[in-house]
N, C-alpha and C positions, 0 to 999 in steps of 0.2 A: 605768530598769531596776529600781531597788530598789522603786519604787512598784508596778510590774507584779508582781514577785515577792511583795510583801506582799499584793496583791490575790488572787493565786493561792493563797497560803497561807491567807488568810482564807476563801476559797471552799472550800478543801479541808477546813479545820477545821469549817466550818458544815455540811458534808455528811458528815462522817466517821461511822464506826460508833459512836463513843463518844457516847452520848446525854448524858453529863454534861459533855462538853467544850463550854464556851460559846464562842460566836463572839466573838473579840476585835476590836474596831475599833481599828485603828492610828491613832495621832495624826495621821498625814498625811491620812487620809481624813476625820477629824472636824474638821479645821481649817476655819474659815470663810474666806471670801475676804478679809475684813479682816485676819485673822492672817497670811495668805499675803502680802498686799500690804505689811504692816508688815515682814515678814521680808525681802522683796525690797528694800524701801527701805533697810533696815539693811545689806544686802549691798552696795548701790550706794554708800552712804555710806562703808563700809569700803574699797571700791574706790577712791573718791576720796581717802580718807585715805592709802592706800598710794601713790597717784600723787603726792600732794603731798609725802609723805615722800621718795619717789624724786627728785622735782624738787629738793627742798631739799638732799638729799645731793649730787646732781650739781652744784648751784650751789656748795656748800661746797667740793667737790673742785676745781672749776674755779677758784674764787677762790684756793685754796691754791697751785695750779700757775701762776697768771697771771704771777707774776714771771719764770717761765722763758720767757716769750714775748717777742717784740720784740727790743729792743736786747740784753738779756741773752742771748737765744738766739744772736744773731749773735756776740757776744763769746765765748760758750762754744764755738761752732763754730770760730771762728778759733783759739782756744786748743787745740782738738783737732788742728788742723793742725800744731801744734808738737810733739806727742807723737811718740815714736819708733815706736810700734806702728802698722803700716799699717792695721789695722782702724779704729782711732780716727781716723786721718787721712781714711780714706774716709768715715767717718761725718760728720766735720766738713765735708768737701767736698760731700757729698750734701745736708746741711742748707743750706749756702750756695746750692747750685744751686736748691733748692726755694724759698728765701727771696728770691732775686733775680728777682722777677717784675715789678717796675716800677723806674723811674729813681730814685725816692726811696730805695727799699731798696738798690739797687745802690750809690748814693752812700754810704749808711750803711756798707756792707761796705768800700768804699774808705777811708772815714774811719777805720775801725778797723784798717786794715792788711791786709785780707783778700786784696787783689790780690797783694801781695808774698808773702804766705804761700802762696797757691795756686801761684804761679810757683816758689817754693822747693820746694814739695811735688812738683811735676811734675819739677823738675830732679833731685831725690833719689829719685824713685820707682824701685823695683827690680822691680816686677811690673806686669803689664798691668792688673789690676783697680784698682790705685792710680792708674795713669796715666789710666785711663778716668774715674775719679771726679774727678781734678783737671781734666782737659780738659773734662768736662761742666760743671763749675762755672765754668770760664773762658768757655765758650760762653755760659752764662747771663748772666755779667757783660758779655760783649761786645755785648750788645744796646743798651748805652748808649755813646754816643760818648765821654763823659767817662771811662768805665771803660776803653775801648780805649786812650785816651791814657795812663791810669795803668798799664795793662798794658805798654804800649810802654816807658814810663819804668822799669818794673820789670825790663826785659830779657826780656820774654816771647817776642818773635819768635825770637831765637836759640835759646832753650830749646825752644820748640815745634818748630823745625826739627831740633834735635838729638835730639828724642825718637825712640827707635827705632820703626820701623813694626812691625806685628805681622801675621803671616800668619793667625793664628787669630782675632784680634779686629779686624774691619773697622771697628769703632767708632772705634778710635784714629786710623786713617787719615782717616775722615770728619771727626772733630772737628778734627784737625790742618789739613786742607785748608780747612775752613770758617773756622777762626780766621785762618789766613794770608790767606785771601781778604778777610776783614773788615778786617784791617790794610791790605791793599792798596787796598781801596775807600776807606778814609779817608786814603790817601796817606802812610802810615807806611812807612818803609824796610823792604822785605822782600826 
């Protein structure tokens, strides 16, 4: 765009009424191909430099936050279940539900006392959103037979049964029935 405007201005000035006005050749038009290729290569190198800078920054940031992953994240999430504020309880339960994707991780949650804390959270929940978060985390844990046994020993069956149904939130009813069926399938008293 700028090159086109410069060419038009150059043409205008060279044809103008002013005989003393000399035609100026703009540096863009006088550059040789070598100069342009050097400039393009410099732009490419700067682009790569910026990419490496970004990658290095991202790596540094990831390295700084790495300790918050894994076991520390599970422990922090279980600690959040013990806080009085329902928002923090839901956050902890949501993290545990996302973390409990395989038997090894579910076992880690059990070792750190997460099953008992989730059962306590469900028992003391005063609103549907908190109940849903607790039930969802319990469902995620219940995919492991060992976790179902731990939930049974934590008294989950009676607490799940005593959790009030909700007309507005069908999720509560679905989670409750799924959990109770899972206990029944593994022959725990229901």
